N, C-alpha and C positions, 0 to 999 in steps of 0.2 A: 550560530547556524540558523538558516531559515529555509523552509520549503515554500517555493512559489509555484502556484498551480492555477492555470486559467479556469475561470468559472465554468466554461463549457466542459472541460475535462472533469472537474469536480462533480458537475451535474451528471455526466455520463457514468462516473463511478457510483454515485448515489443510486441511479436508476438500475444499474447492473446488480448492485448488492441488495436493493429492494426486491428484485426479481428472484434472487437466491433465497430469500426469506421463506421459511423459518430456519433455513440452514445458513452456514457461513459461506461466503464467496470471497474471491480475492483475485489479485493480479499484480502486474508490475508497473512501476513508475519509471519512465525512460525520459532522458533529457540531457541537461548539461550542468556542469559545475562552474559557477562564476564567483570566485573568492569564497565567501561563506554561504552563498546561496546555492540551493539545489533547485534548478528550474525545470519543471516537468513540461515536456513538449508532446508526449504521447503516453498512452496507457495500453496495456495488454491484459485482457481478461483471461483467466485460467480456470479450467474446470476443477472442482473439488473432487478428489478421488479417495477421500477418507471413507471408511465403511459407512454405508448409508445411514445406519442407525445412530452414528456418532456425529454426523455432519451438522447437527444443530449447535454443536459447541467445539468442533474441531475442523481444521482445514488442512488439506495435504494436496500438493501439486505433484505431478509427474516430474521427475528430475530432468527429463528432456525438455520440459517447458522452460525451466530456468536456463538451461544451456542455449535454447533457441532464442530467448530474449536477450541474453548476453551477446550471442553471436550477431543478432540483428543490430543491437546498439553499437557494437564495435565496427561492424561493416558500414554503418551509416554516420560515423563520427559522433555518436552519442555515448552516454554513460547509463548503465543500469543503476539508477539512483536508489531504488528501494521497492517496497512492496506495500500493497494495501489489502485490507481484509475487513470483514464485518464482524461485529459482535451482536448477534440477534438477541433482542430484549435484555441487553446488558450494556453497561457504560463503555465508552471508547478508551478503556484503560487496559494496558497489556496484562494478560494472565501469566501465571507461572509457566504454563505450557508455551506461551509466546516467548517468554524470556529464555527458556531452555533451548528453544529451536531458533533463536535469533542469530543473525550474522552481524559481526562488528562493522561499523561504518556504513550501515545500511539503514535508510530511512524507513520507518513504519508508520503509515497512515492507517488509523483504525476508525471505522465508521460505526457508530451505534445505530442500529436499526430497531426501532420500537414499534411493535404491532404492524410490521411490514412497511414502515415509513422511515426514511432517513431522518435521524434526529440531530446528531452532531459528530464532527470529525475532530480528532486530536492526532498530533504527530509526535513520534517518539524516536529516540536513538538509544541503542544499547550502551550502557556505561562501559568505559574502558576495562573495568575489572569484571564485567559481565554480571554484576550482582543485582542490577536494576536497570530500568529504562529512565532516561531523562527526557523532559519535554523539549520539543523543538518548536520554534516560532513558525506560524503558518499564515501565509497571505494568499488570498485569491487575487490574481492580477491578470488582466486580459491583454495587456500590451507587451506580449512576449514575442521576441523575434525567433522564428523557426530557423533551424539549421544547426549544423554541428561544428 
């Protein structure tokens, strides 16, 4: 499996998550599935509604945001591929909190934001037995055809 993400969308994610620093930020990856590739064509930023004093290391979205993203993807011939979020001043490695709250078959792009600047992104998928995350190949590619 591979996540394909246009550089412009990756840059948009980086800037959004930098603006959330020192708190976590997040959103959705929307696009299409092409064999083993998950091709992102759009992103949706979502407000962090976790208690303010915990936002530096926790992220929570309103359940309506998930439903709205899924409805949008379905109505436009796309797929809700996954989710992205930041790890402020931490590596882009899933936490135990991430694992416990992860959905199967959902791509997770984690961006490490160090001192307010995007550092690195890694992509993950929850293992079938839900015991751990497995790494997913990640490619920035700008020649992506839009459409569903």
